[in-house]
KEKE-3310 file (N, C-alpha, C; in steps of 0.2 Angstrom, whole numbers, plus 5000, padded with zeros to 4 digits):
npx = (4972:4978:4983:4983:4978:4980:4972:4970:4956:4952:4959:4972:4981:4972:4974:4981:4993:4991:4981:4987:4997:4991:4984:4996:4999:4994:5000:5014:5023:5025:5022:5028:5022:5022:5026:5035:5047:5038:5026:5019:5017:5010:5012:5007:5012:5009:5015:5023:5028:5028:5034:5036:5042:5047:5049:5040:5026:5026:5037:5038:5033:5040:5048:5043:5044:5048:5046:5053:5046:5047:5040:5042:5049:5065:5073:5089:5096:5087:5081:5092:5092:5080:5082:5092:5084:5075:5083:5088:5076:5075:5072:5075:5082:5087:5094:5088:5075:5071:5070:5075:5069:5079:5077:5070:5067:5080:5079:5086:5095:5094:5081:5073:5075:5071:5057:5054:5056:5048:5035:5036:5036:5023:5014:4999:4993:4998:5002:5004:5014:5025:5038:5048:5054:5048:5038:5047:5057:5048:5046:5058:5059:5049:5052:5064:5076:5081:5091:5093:5090:5100:5109:5114:5120:5130:5147:5156:5151:5142:5148:5152:5139:5132:5138:5134:5121:5121:5126:5119:5105:5111:5113:5099:5095:5103:5097:5085:5087:5093:5105:5119:5123:5135:5147:5156:5152:5140:5143:5150:5141:5130:5138:5141:5128:5124:5133:5129:5115:5117:5118:5104:5098:5089:5082:5066:5055:5056:5058:5045:5037:5042:5037:5023:5021:5023:5013:5012:5006:5004:5004:4999:5005:4997:5001:4998:4982:4967:4961:4973:4979:4988:4982:4968:4965:4961:4966:4976:4979:4988:4998:5012:5011:5004:4992:4981:4973:4977:4990:4996:4999:5008:5018:5024:5026:5018:5005:4988:4980:4985:4981:4970:4960:4954:4957:4948:4954:4947:4943:4932:4927:4933:4949:4961:4978:4987:4984:4969:4952:4940:4926:4918:4923:4925:4924:4920:4921:4935:4941:4938:4943:4956:4959:4958:4971:4972:4974:4987:5000:5010:5022:5025:5020:5010:4995:4979:4968:4950:4933:4916:4912:4912:4903:4900:4914:4920:4911:4916:4929:4928:4924:4933:4946:4940:4936:4933:4932:4930:4939:4935:4942:4947:4935:4932:4935:4923:4917:4911:4902:4886:4876:4879:4886:4884:4889:4881:4878:4882:4879:4879:4879:4866:4861:4859:4872:4879:4892:4911:4916:4928:4934:4943:4940:4926:4923:4927:4917:4907:4893:4890:4877:4868:4866:4859:4865:4862:4873:4883:4889:4896:4911:4922:4934:4938:4932:4931:4924:4913:4900:4898:4899:4890:4873:4870:4882:4886:4876:4878:4893:4890:4881:4890:4897:4887:4884:4895:4897:4903:4908:4909:4922:4931:4933:4940:4944:4954:4973:4980:4985:4975:4964:4956:4943:4936:4923)
npy = (4984:4974:4962:4968:4969:4980:4985:4991:4994:4997:5002:5005:5018:5023:5031:5024:5026:5039:5033:5022:5028:5034:5024:5017:5023:5016:5004:4994:4988:4990:4982:4980:4971:4967:4971:4983:4998:5004:5007:5022:5030:5044:5055:5067:5079:5090:5105:5098:5086:5070:5057:5040:5026:5012:5010:5007:5018:5019:5023:5037:5039:5040:5027:5017:5000:4996:4985:4978:4966:4949:4947:4958:4965:4972:4988:4991:5003:5012:5012:5017:5029:5034:5032:5042:5053:5054:5056:5069:5075:5075:5063:5050:5035:5019:5003:5000:5004:5000:4985:4974:4961:4946:4938:4945:4949:4955:4970:4973:4983:4978:4972:4983:4987:4977:4977:4990:4988:4977:4984:4993:4985:4980:4990:4997:4989:4990:4990:4999:5000:5006:5005:5001:4989:4978:4968:4959:4957:4949:4939:4932:4928:4919:4910:4905:4910:4922:4934:4937:4947:4942:4936:4949:4956:4946:4947:4940:4930:4937:4944:4933:4929:4939:4942:4929:4931:4942:4940:4931:4939:4950:4944:4942:4956:4961:4953:4960:4972:4982:4990:4982:4979:4985:4975:4979:4991:4989:4980:4988:4999:4992:4985:4995:5000:4988:4988:4998:4995:4982:4982:4982:4971:4955:4940:4941:4934:4927:4937:4943:4933:4931:4944:4942:4931:4938:4947:4959:4973:4972:4980:4977:4983:4988:4988:4995:4992:4981:4978:4978:4966:4951:4939:4942:4953:4965:4957:4957:4969:4973:4973:4964:4956:4950:4958:4958:4953:4940:4940:4947:4938:4929:4936:4941:4930:4927:4918:4916:4913:4920:4934:4947:4957:4965:4980:4989:5001:5014:5027:5041:5041:5034:5029:5025:5022:5020:5008:4999:4993:5004:5005:5016:5028:5045:5060:5073:5072:5069:5080:5090:5084:5085:5098:5103:5100:5088:5070:5065:5054:5047:5041:5042:5054:5055:5059:5054:5042:5045:5043:5039:5033:5015:5003:4989:4985:4987:4979:4966:4967:4968:4955:4946:4951:4950:4960:4969:4981:4998:5012:5027:5038:5055:5062:5075:5079:5079:5089:5100:5095:5094:5083:5068:5052:5035:5018:5004:4993:4983:4983:4974:4968:4967:4963:4964:4965:4960:4958:4959:4954:4942:4943:4955:4961:4960:4966:4980:4983:4985:4995:5007:5005:5018:5025:5038:5052:5065:5080:5089:5102:5110:5116:5102:5100:5107:5101:5091:5082:5069:5070:5083:5083:5088:5082:5076:5073:5063:5054:5049:5043:5033:5026:5021:5012:5002:4999:4992:4982:4981:4987:5004:5014:5024:5040:5052:5068:5075:5076:5077:5072:5075:5078:5066:5055:5045:5034)
npz = (5111:5103:5090:5075:5059:5045:5030:5014:5007:4994:4978:4982:4990:5000:5010:5020:5027:5035:5045:5049:5056:5066:5073:5078:5090:5099:5099:5099:5092:5073:5058:5042:5028:5015:4996:4989:4987:4978:4984:4993:5009:5015:5028:5039:5051:5060:5053:5046:5033:5029:5018:5016:5010:5011:5025:5039:5044:5058:5063:5065:5077:5093:5103:5096:5088:5073:5059:5045:5035:5029:5019:5010:4997:4995:4991:4992:4991:4989:5002:5010:5006:5010:5024:5026:5022:5032:5043:5039:5042:5056:5062:5072:5069:5071:5075:5086:5084:5071:5061:5050:5040:5037:5027:5017:5000:4988:4978:4963:4950:4938:4939:4939:4925:4918:4922:4916:4902:4899:4900:4890:4879:4880:4875:4871:4880:4893:4911:4919:4928:4942:4938:4946:4948:4955:4952:4943:4953:4963:4954:4952:4966:4966:4956:4962:4963:4967:4976:4993:5009:5018:5009:5004:5015:5018:5017:5012:5003:4995:4983:4974:4972:4967:4955:4948:4946:4939:4927:4920:4919:4913:4900:4896:4896:4886:4875:4875:4870:4878:4889:4895:4913:4924:4933:4943:4948:4953:4962:4971:4975:4981:4991:4999:5003:5010:5021:5028:5031:5038:5052:5055:5052:5055:5062:5060:5060:5072:5080:5081:5086:5098:5104:5102:5111:5123:5124:5117:5107:5091:5075:5058:5044:5030:5012:4996:4989:4991:4978:4970:4973:4970:4968:4971:4965:4951:4940:4925:4929:4942:4957:4962:4974:4989:4994:5003:5018:5021:5016:5027:5035:5029:5025:5037:5045:5056:5062:5056:5068:5078:5076:5078:5073:5058:5050:5038:5026:5017:5005:5005:4992:4976:4970:4959:4953:4938:4924:4919:4924:4931:4937:4941:4938:4936:4926:4931:4946:4946:4941:4950:4962:4957:4955:4968:4971:4976:4977:4969:4966:4980:4978:4963:4959:4949:4943:4951:4945:4948:4955:4959:4974:4976:4981:4978:4975:4988:4997:4992:4995:5009:5011:5007:5014:5028:5035:5049:5055:5050:5042:5037:5025:5019:5019:5018:5006:4998:5002:4995:4986:4979:4976:4979:4973:4973:4969:4969:4963:4947:4930:4917:4901:4899:4911:4929:4942:4958:4961:4958:4943:4938:4926:4918:4906:4905:4917:4913:4905:4913:4919:4931:4944:4951:4968:4974:4987:4997:4998:5010:5009:5016:5026:5032:5037:5049:5059:5074:5082:5080:5083:5079:5065:5049:5047:5036:5031:5041:5039:5027:5027:5037:5030:5019:5026:5030:5017:5014:5023:5035:5051:5054:5062:5062:5055:5044:5041:5035:5032:5044:5060:5071:5064:5064:5068:5081:5082)
capx = (4971:4980:4986:4978:4979:4977:4972:4967:4950:4950:4964:4978:4980:4966:4975:4983:4999:4988:4978:4992:5001:4986:4984:5002:4999:4990:5004:5022:5026:5022:5026:5027:5022:5022:5026:5041:5046:5033:5021:5020:5013:5012:5009:5007:5012:5009:5016:5029:5025:5034:5033:5039:5041:5048:5050:5033:5025:5026:5044:5037:5031:5045:5046:5040:5048:5046:5048:5051:5045:5049:5036:5044:5054:5068:5078:5094:5099:5081:5081:5097:5090:5075:5085:5094:5079:5072:5089:5088:5069:5075:5068:5080:5081:5092:5093:5083:5067:5069:5073:5074:5069:5085:5074:5066:5071:5083:5078:5092:5094:5091:5074:5070:5078:5066:5050:5053:5056:5040:5030:5037:5033:5015:5011:4993:4991:5003:5000:5004:5019:5030:5044:5053:5057:5045:5036:5053:5059:5044:5046:5064:5057:5045:5058:5069:5083:5082:5095:5089:5094:5105:5114:5116:5125:5136:5152:5161:5147:5138:5152:5150:5131:5130:5141:5131:5114:5121:5129:5112:5102:5114:5110:5092:5095:5106:5092:5079:5091:5094:5112:5120:5125:5143:5147:5160:5148:5135:5146:5152:5134:5127:5141:5141:5121:5124:5137:5124:5110:5120:5116:5097:5095:5088:5076:5060:5049:5058:5057:5038:5033:5043:5032:5016:5020:5024:5007:5013:5001:5007:5000:5002:5004:4996:5003:4993:4974:4964:4960:4980:4982:4991:4976:4961:4964:4959:4972:4983:4982:4989:5005:5014:5012:4998:4990:4975:4975:4981:4997:5000:5002:5014:5022:5027:5027:5014:5000:4981:4976:4988:4979:4964:4955:4956:4954:4950:4954:4944:4941:4924:4926:4937:4953:4967:4984:4989:4978:4964:4945:4938:4919:4914:4928:4921:4928:4918:4925:4942:4943:4936:4949:4963:4959:4960:4978:4972:4975:4992:5003:5016:5028:5026:5017:5005:4987:4976:4960:4945:4927:4912:4912:4911:4901:4902:4920:4922:4909:4920:4936:4926:4924:4941:4949:4937:4936:4929:4931:4932:4941:4934:4946:4946:4928:4932:4935:4917:4913:4907:4898:4879:4873:4885:4883:4886:4889:4877:4878:4885:4875:4883:4876:4858:4859:4862:4876:4882:4899:4915:4918:4936:4936:4944:4936:4919:4923:4928:4910:4902:4890:4887:4870:4870:4860:4862:4865:4863:4879:4882:4890:4900:4918:4922:4941:4940:4928:4935:4921:4909:4893:4898:4898:4884:4869:4871:4889:4886:4872:4883:4898:4887:4878:4895:4899:4882:4884:4902:4896:4909:4906:4913:4925:4936:4932:4945:4942:4960:4978:4984:4983:4971:4959:4953:4937:4934:4916)
capy = (4985:4967:4962:4971:4970:4985:4984:4995:4990:4998:5001:5009:5026:5025:5035:5020:5030:5042:5029:5018:5033:5037:5016:5016:5027:5010:4999:4993:4986:4991:4977:4980:4964:4965:4977:4988:5005:5006:5010:5027:5033:5050:5057:5075:5080:5098:5108:5093:5081:5064:5052:5035:5020:5005:5011:5009:5024:5019:5026:5044:5040:5038:5022:5011:4996:4996:4979:4977:4959:4944:4947:4964:4966:4978:4991:4994:5009:5017:5012:5021:5036:5036:5033:5048:5058:5054:5059:5077:5079:5075:5057:5045:5028:5015:4995:4999:5005:4998:4980:4971:4954:4944:4934:4949:4948:4962:4973:4975:4988:4973:4971:4990:4987:4972:4981:4995:4984:4974:4989:4997:4979:4978:4995:4999:4985:4991:4988:5006:4998:5011:5003:5001:4982:4975:4962:4955:4953:4943:4933:4929:4925:4913:4905:4903:4912:4928:4935:4939:4952:4938:4937:4955:4957:4943:4951:4934:4927:4941:4946:4929:4928:4944:4940:4924:4933:4948:4937:4928:4944:4953:4941:4944:4963:4961:4951:4965:4978:4985:4991:4978:4983:4985:4971:4982:4997:4987:4977:4994:5001:4987:4984:5001:4999:4982:4990:5004:4991:4977:4981:4982:4964:4950:4935:4945:4929:4925:4943:4945:4927:4933:4948:4939:4927:4942:4951:4965:4975:4972:4983:4974:4987:4985:4992:4995:4989:4974:4976:4977:4960:4947:4934:4943:4960:4966:4955:4958:4976:4972:4972:4957:4953:4948:4965:4957:4951:4934:4941:4949:4931:4925:4942:4942:4924:4927:4915:4918:4912:4927:4940:4949:4960:4967:4986:4991:5008:5016:5034:5042:5040:5029:5031:5021:5024:5015:5006:4994:4995:5007:5006:5022:5033:5050:5066:5078:5072:5069:5088:5093:5083:5087:5106:5104:5098:5082:5063:5063:5048:5049:5038:5044:5060:5054:5061:5048:5042:5046:5041:5038:5026:5009:4999:4982:4982:4987:4972:4961:4968:4966:4948:4944:4952:4947:4966:4969:4988:5002:5018:5031:5044:5060:5064:5083:5080:5079:5096:5105:5092:5094:5076:5061:5045:5028:5013:4999:4986:4984:4982:4971:4962:4967:4960:4968:4960:4964:4957:4961:4950:4940:4944:4962:4964:4960:4972:4986:4985:4986:5001:5007:5007:5023:5027:5046:5055:5073:5082:5093:5108:5114:5112:5097:5099:5109:5098:5087:5078:5065:5073:5090:5083:5088:5076:5073:5069:5056:5049:5045:5038:5027:5020:5017:5007:4997:4995:4987:4976:4982:4993:5011:5016:5029:5045:5056:5075:5079:5072:5077:5066:5078:5077:5060:5054:5037:5032)
capz = (5103:5102:5084:5071:5051:5042:5023:5010:5003:4987:4974:4986:4991:5004:5016:5026:5030:5040:5049:5053:5061:5072:5077:5081:5097:5104:5096:5101:5085:5066:5053:5034:5026:5008:4992:4989:4986:4974:4988:4997:5014:5017:5035:5041:5058:5062:5047:5042:5028:5029:5014:5018:5005:5014:5031:5042:5046:5065:5063:5067:5084:5097:5106:5094:5084:5065:5056:5037:5035:5025:5012:5007:4992:4997:4987:4998:4989:4990:5009:5013:5005:5015:5031:5025:5022:5039:5048:5039:5046:5062:5064:5074:5065:5073:5076:5092:5082:5064:5060:5043:5039:5034:5022:5012:4994:4986:4972:4959:4943:4931:4940:4935:4918:4915:4923:4911:4896:4898:4899:4883:4874:4881:4872:4874:4886:4898:4917:4923:4934:4944:4935:4952:4948:4960:4949:4942:4960:4966:4949:4955:4971:4965:4952:4967:4960:4970:4982:4999:5012:5021:5005:5003:5021:5018:5014:5009:4998:4990:4977:4969:4970:4963:4948:4944:4944:4934:4921:4918:4918:4907:4894:4895:4894:4879:4871:4874:4867:4883:4890:4901:4919:4926:4939:4949:4950:4956:4969:4976:4977:4985:4996:5003:5006:5014:5027:5032:5033:5042:5059:5056:5051:5060:5062:5062:5062:5079:5086:5081:5090:5105:5105:5103:5118:5129:5124:5113:5102:5085:5069:5052:5040:5021:5006:4990:4991:4989:4971:4967:4976:4965:4969:4972:4961:4944:4937:4926:4932:4949:4959:4962:4981:4993:4998:5007:5026:5022:5016:5033:5039:5026:5024:5044:5049:5062:5059:5058:5075:5083:5073:5083:5070:5052:5049:5031:5026:5012:5004:5004:4985:4974:4966:4957:4948:4933:4920:4922:4924:4937:4934:4944:4935:4933:4925:4936:4952:4945:4939:4957:4966:4956:4956:4975:4973:4979:4972:4965:4970:4984:4975:4956:4958:4944:4945:4951:4941:4952:4953:4965:4979:4973:4986:4975:4976:4995:4999:4990:5000:5016:5012:5005:5021:5033:5039:5055:5056:5043:5043:5031:5024:5013:5018:5016:4999:4995:5005:4989:4981:4981:4975:4979:4971:4976:4965:4972:4958:4941:4924:4911:4896:4901:4918:4936:4946:4964:4963:4954:4939:4938:4919:4918:4900:4908:4922:4910:4901:4918:4921:4938:4946:4957:4973:4976:4994:4997:5000:5016:5007:5021:5026:5038:5039:5055:5064:5078:5085:5076:5083:5075:5058:5047:5048:5028:5031:5046:5036:5020:5029:5040:5023:5016:5031:5028:5011:5013:5027:5041:5057:5054:5067:5061:5050:5044:5037:5033:5032:5050:5066:5074:5059:5066:5074:5083:5083)
cpx = (4973:4983:4981:4981:4976:4977:4969:4961:4947:4957:4971:4976:4975:4967:4978:4989:4996:4985:4983:4996:4997:4985:4989:5002:4998:4996:5011:5026:5023:5026:5023:5027:5022:5024:5034:5041:5042:5026:5023:5015:5015:5008:5011:5006:5014:5009:5020:5024:5030:5030:5037:5037:5042:5048:5042:5032:5025:5033:5044:5034:5038:5043:5043:5044:5045:5049:5048:5051:5048:5046:5038:5049:5059:5074:5083:5096:5093:5079:5086:5095:5085:5077:5089:5090:5077:5078:5089:5081:5070:5073:5074:5078:5087:5090:5088:5075:5065:5073:5071:5075:5076:5083:5069:5070:5074:5081:5085:5090:5091:5084:5070:5069:5072:5060:5049:5051:5049:5035:5030:5034:5026:5011:5005:4990:4996:4999:4999:5009:5023:5036:5050:5056:5054:5043:5041:5057:5055:5045:5052:5062:5054:5048:5063:5076:5086:5087:5091:5094:5100:5109:5118:5121:5130:5141:5156:5158:5143:5141:5150:5143:5129:5132:5138:5125:5115:5122:5123:5107:5105:5112:5103:5092:5098:5100:5085:5081:5092:5102:5113:5123:5132:5144:5150:5156:5143:5138:5147:5146:5131:5131:5140:5133:5121:5128:5132:5118:5111:5117:5108:5094:5095:5083:5071:5055:5050:5056:5049:5034:5036:5038:5025:5016:5020:5017:5007:5008:5004:5002:5003:5000:5004:4999:4998:4986:4972:4963:4967:4982:4982:4985:4970:4960:4961:4964:4970:4984:4983:4996:5006:5016:5005:4996:4984:4978:4978:4989:5000:5002:5009:5019:5027:5030:5023:5007:4993:4978:4981:4985:4971:4958:4958:4953:4954:4949:4951:4943:4934:4922:4932:4942:4958:4972:4986:4984:4974:4957:4944:4930:4916:4918:4923:4925:4926:4921:4932:4944:4942:4942:4957:4964:4960:4967:4979:4974:4981:4997:5009:5022:5029:5024:5011:4999:4983:4969:4955:4937:4923:4913:4908:4909:4900:4909:4922:4918:4913:4927:4934:4926:4930:4945:4946:4937:4932:4927:4934:4935:4940:4939:4944:4939:4927:4933:4929:4913:4909:4902:4890:4875:4879:4883:4888:4885:4886:4877:4881:4878:4878:4879:4868:4857:4863:4865:4878:4889:4903:4918:4926:4938:4937:4940:4928:4918:4923:4921:4904:4899:4888:4879:4870:4864:4864:4861:4865:4869:4878:4884:4893:4906:4918:4929:4942:4936:4932:4931:4914:4901:4892:4898:4892:4881:4870:4877:4889:4881:4876:4888:4895:4884:4885:4898:4894:4882:4890:4901:4901:4906:4912:4915:4928:4934:4937:4944:4948:4966:4982:4981:4976:4964:4955:4948:4936:4926:4914)
cpy = (4978:4967:4963:4971:4975:4985:4989:4990:4992:4997:5004:5015:5028:5029:5030:5023:5033:5038:5024:5022:5034:5029:5015:5019:5020:5004:5000:4992:4986:4987:4979:4973:4963:4972:4978:4994:5008:5009:5017:5028:5038:5053:5064:5075:5086:5101:5103:5088:5076:5059:5046:5030:5013:5005:5012:5015:5025:5023:5033:5044:5036:5032:5015:5008:4995:4989:4979:4969:4956:4944:4954:4963:4973:4980:4994:5001:5014:5018:5016:5028:5038:5036:5040:5055:5058:5057:5067:5079:5079:5068:5053:5038:5024:5008:4995:5000:5004:4991:4977:4964:4951:4939:4938:4948:4956:4963:4976:4979:4984:4972:4977:4990:4983:4975:4986:4992:4981:4979:4992:4991:4978:4984:4998:4994:4984:4991:4995:5004:5006:5010:5003:4994:4977:4968:4957:4953:4948:4938:4930:4925:4918:4907:4903:4904:4919:4928:4939:4945:4947:4936:4943:4956:4952:4944:4946:4931:4931:4943:4939:4927:4933:4943:4934:4928:4938:4945:4934:4935:4950:4951:4943:4952:4964:4959:4955:4971:4983:4986:4985:4982:4981:4981:4975:4988:4995:4983:4983:4997:4997:4985:4989:5002:4994:4985:4994:4999:4986:4977:4981:4976:4959:4945:4939:4940:4928:4931:4944:4940:4928:4939:4946:4935:4932:4947:4958:4967:4976:4975:4981:4979:4986:4991:4991:4993:4983:4973:4976:4970:4955:4941:4937:4951:4959:4964:4955:4965:4976:4973:4965:4954:4953:4954:4964:4954:4944:4935:4945:4943:4929:4930:4943:4935:4923:4923:4918:4918:4917:4933:4940:4952:4963:4975:4987:4998:5011:5023:5035:5042:5035:5032:5024:5025:5018:5013:5001:4997:4998:5009:5013:5028:5039:5057:5071:5078:5072:5077:5092:5091:5085:5095:5108:5104:5092:5076:5064:5058:5051:5047:5041:5050:5060:5056:5054:5048:5042:5045:5041:5032:5020:5003:4991:4980:4982:4981:4968:4961:4966:4959:4944:4945:4950:4954:4967:4977:4993:5010:5022:5038:5050:5063:5072:5085:5081:5085:5100:5102:5092:5088:5072:5054:5040:5022:5007:4992:4987:4981:4980:4968:4962:4964:4965:4963:4964:4961:4959:4955:4949:4942:4951:4964:4964:4966:4980:4988:4985:4993:5002:5008:5011:5023:5034:5049:5062:5075:5086:5100:5113:5111:5107:5098:5101:5106:5092:5082:5075:5068:5080:5089:5084:5082:5072:5069:5063:5052:5045:5041:5032:5022:5018:5011:5000:4994:4990:4982:4976:4988:4998:5014:5022:5034:5050:5063:5078:5074:5072:5073:5069:5079:5070:5058:5047:5037:5027)
cpz = (5101:5095:5079:5063:5049:5034:5020:5006:4997:4982:4976:4986:4995:5009:5022:5029:5036:5046:5053:5058:5068:5077:5081:5088:5102:5102:5099:5096:5079:5062:5046:5031:5019:5004:4993:4989:4981:4977:4992:5003:5016:5024:5036:5049:5059:5055:5042:5038:5028:5023:5014:5012:5006:5021:5034:5045:5055:5067:5066:5074:5088:5102:5103:5089:5078:5062:5049:5037:5030:5018:5008:5001:4993:4993:4992:4996:4991:4998:5012:5011:5008:5022:5031:5025:5029:5043:5047:5043:5053:5066:5065:5072:5068:5074:5082:5090:5075:5063:5054:5043:5035:5028:5017:5006:4991:4979:4969:4952:4938:4932:4937:4929:4915:4916:4917:4904:4894:4897:4892:4877:4874:4876:4875:4879:4891:4905:4921:4928:4936:4941:4940:4953:4953:4957:4947:4948:4963:4961:4951:4961:4971:4960:4956:4965:4963:4975:4988:5004:5016:5016:5004:5009:5022:5015:5010:5003:4993:4984:4972:4967:4966:4956:4945:4942:4939:4927:4917:4915:4913:4900:4892:4893:4888:4874:4870:4871:4872:4885:4896:4907:4920:4932:4944:4951:4954:4963:4973:4979:4982:4991:5002:5007:5011:5021:5031:5035:5038:5049:5061:5055:5055:5058:5064:5064:5071:5084:5086:5086:5098:5108:5106:5110:5124:5128:5121:5108:5096:5079:5063:5047:5032:5017:5000:4993:4988:4982:4967:4969:4969:4964:4967:4969:4955:4939:4928:4929:4940:4951:4960:4969:4984:4997:5003:5013:5026:5021:5021:5036:5036:5025:5031:5047:5054:5059:5060:5065:5080:5081:5077:5079:5064:5052:5042:5031:5018:5011:5003:4996:4982:4969:4964:4952:4944:4929:4923:4923:4931:4935:4936:4942:4933:4932:4930:4943:4953:4945:4946:4961:4965:4956:4963:4977:4976:4973:4967:4970:4974:4981:4968:4954:4952:4947:4945:4948:4948:4950:4960:4968:4976:4978:4984:4976:4984:4999:4998:4994:5007:5017:5011:5011:5027:5038:5044:5056:5049:5046:5037:5030:5019:5013:5016:5009:4995:4997:5001:4986:4984:4981:4975:4977:4972:4971:4970:4969:4952:4936:4918:4907:4897:4908:4924:4940:4952:4966:4957:4949:4939:4930:4919:4911:4901:4913:4918:4906:4907:4919:4928:4939:4952:4962:4975:4984:4993:5000:5006:5014:5011:5023:5032:5040:5047:5061:5068:5082:5080:5076:5080:5068:5056:5046:5041:5028:5035:5043:5031:5023:5032:5035:5019:5019:5030:5023:5010:5018:5033:5045:5055:5061:5068:5055:5050:5039:5035:5034:5039:5055:5069:5070:5059:5071:5076:5085:5089)
residu = (MET:ALA:ASN:VAL:ILE:LEU:VAL:GLY:ALA:GLN:TRP:GLY:ASP:GLU:GLY:LYS:GLY:LYS:ILE:ILE:ASP:VAL:LEU:THR:GLU:GLN:SER:GLU:ILE:VAL:VAL:ARG:THR:ALA:GLY:GLY:ASN:ASN:ALA:GLY:HIS:THR:VAL:TYR:ILE:GLY:ARG:ASP:LYS:TYR:VAL:LEU:HIS:LEU:ILE:PRO:SER:GLY:ILE:LEU:ARG:PRO:GLY:LYS:VAL:CYS:VAL:ILE:GLY:ASN:GLY:VAL:VAL:LEU:ASP:PRO:ILE:GLY:LEU:VAL:LYS:GLU:LEU:ASP:GLY:LEU:ASP:LYS:LEU:GLY:VAL:ALA:VAL:SER:PRO:ALA:ASN:LEU:VAL:ILE:SER:GLU:THR:ALA:HIS:VAL:VAL:PHE:PRO:TRP:HIS:ARG:GLU:LEU:ASP:GLY:GLN:ARG:GLU:ILE:ARG:LYS:GLY:ASN:ASN:LYS:ILE:GLY:THR:THR:LYS:ARG:GLY:ILE:GLY:PRO:THR:TYR:GLY:ASP:LYS:ALA:ALA:ARG:VAL:GLY:LEU:ARG:VAL:ILE:ASP:LEU:VAL:ASN:ALA:ALA:LYS:PHE:PRO:GLY:ARG:LEU:ARG:GLU:ARG:LEU:ALA:GLU:ASN:ASN:GLU:VAL:LEU:ARG:ALA:LEU:GLY:ALA:GLN:PRO:LEU:ASP:TYR:ASP:THR:LEU:LEU:ALA:GLU:TYR:SER:ARG:ALA:ALA:ASP:ARG:LEU:ARG:PRO:PHE:VAL:ALA:ASN:THR:VAL:VAL:LEU:LEU:HIS:GLU:ALA:THR:ARG:ARG:GLY:ALA:ASN:ILE:LEU:PHE:GLU:GLY:ALA:GLN:GLY:THR:PHE:LEU:ASP:ILE:ASP:HIS:GLY:THR:TYR:PRO:TYR:VAL:THR:SER:SER:SER:THR:THR:ALA:GLY:GLY:ALA:CYS:THR:GLY:SER:GLY:VAL:PRO:PRO:ASN:ARG:MET:ASP:SER:VAL:VAL:GLY:VAL:LEU:LYS:ALA:TYR:THR:THR:ARG:VAL:GLY:GLU:GLY:PRO:LEU:PRO:THR:GLU:ASN:ALA:GLU:ILE:SER:ASP:LEU:LEU:HIS:GLY:MET:GLY:ARG:GLU:PHE:GLY:ALA:THR:THR:GLY:ARG:ALA:ARG:ARG:CYS:GLY:TRP:PHE:ASP:ALA:VAL:ALA:THR:ARG:HIS:ALA:ALA:MET:VAL:ASN:GLY:ILE:ASP:GLU:LEU:ALA:ILE:THR:ASN:VAL:ASP:GLY:LEU:ASP:THR:VAL:LYS:ARG:ILE:ARG:VAL:CYS:VAL:ALA:TYR:ARG:VAL:ASP:GLY:LYS:GLU:ILE:ARG:HIS:ILE:PRO:ASN:ASP:CYS:GLU:ILE:LEU:ALA:ARG:CYS:GLU:PRO:VAL:TYR:GLN:GLU:PHE:PRO:GLY:TRP:GLU:THR:PRO:THR:ASP:ALA:ILE:ARG:ARG:TRP:GLU:ASP:LEU:PRO:ALA:ASN:CYS:ARG:HIS:TYR:VAL:LEU:SER:LEU:GLY:GLN:LEU:THR:GLY:ALA:ARG:LEU:THR:ILE:VAL:SER:VAL:GLY:PRO:ALA:ARG:GLU:GLN:THR:MET:PHE:ILE)
# end
């Protein structure tokens, strides 16, 4: 398998957690490279459901090493809760199978407060953030005033650094009309979390380079999706990190010439959470999927916005990420649809275009140009071999690969490991 970057090729929630879990069988190390606990990966093993936010999905397979990389922003309180939750589910987590980068930046309560206050002030122009403080934490990182894990676990220096940062941020919170935060309470909470996490902290860049030198297979785990990328997404309706393949390098410290391939994960239709343009959004397919109990966020529980497959978007994702292979998930979500639509171009201002406009206002005016495919109108969730899928289903997913411009290698017809087919 070698070193593989896995990315979301749409607006996130493509089923990456399940595909990561499947591919981890061939990997020794799984690395989370960006984002925070605003992301959620759901994995089903048998009858058990696991929802992970910061810890890589590889933690569910014995003998694998999971790394939280330097590009992640880490909420220590949230991570401790996640560790406790896994312990209750019987998943053993120790410094032997989880390593945290000492240079990952730390999320604090003032980041969450600022996140919420900014959303309130945007009014109708709100982004739809999860209010987990991710954007403000990356903002502090860029402004070079953030605190990192290496600061958190330094019991001698952390109290002074916390007091300094809190004093400044309490002034900001007061100016916004929010309540200031209490230093003693924060120090106690974060010190307890630091004591719990300290054994897991290490220089992960050195660890990963040693692993590449000995020829270990490494899987770099994406969070969110291409069109939530801070540079290449539908700005400003994006997250605050690099969710594309390039972010895997900066977020882990492993250079591009050590990467072997990029796998793009996408659904057989399109979804997104939060605000911003979604050209193929469609009430019919939204009602269908929500009625099936599907498409609710793993982190927020919010109903996802749903639409037909957008090949204009996925072509762009393939270009930006250098996608070599595709994994198409949630194929079974379309099992009852008679005629399936796929967007192959946009029409805007009297012109037909085959690329995504960078101006979100223009993208919001784009009307999809559709190509129709016949549905298969039969259940696929119990099928385990590619050859046994209905002919119309095989034709549909192969066409999505051709329209996207990458080779289809994985098809998923349900959330369980065994509902995965390799082509």
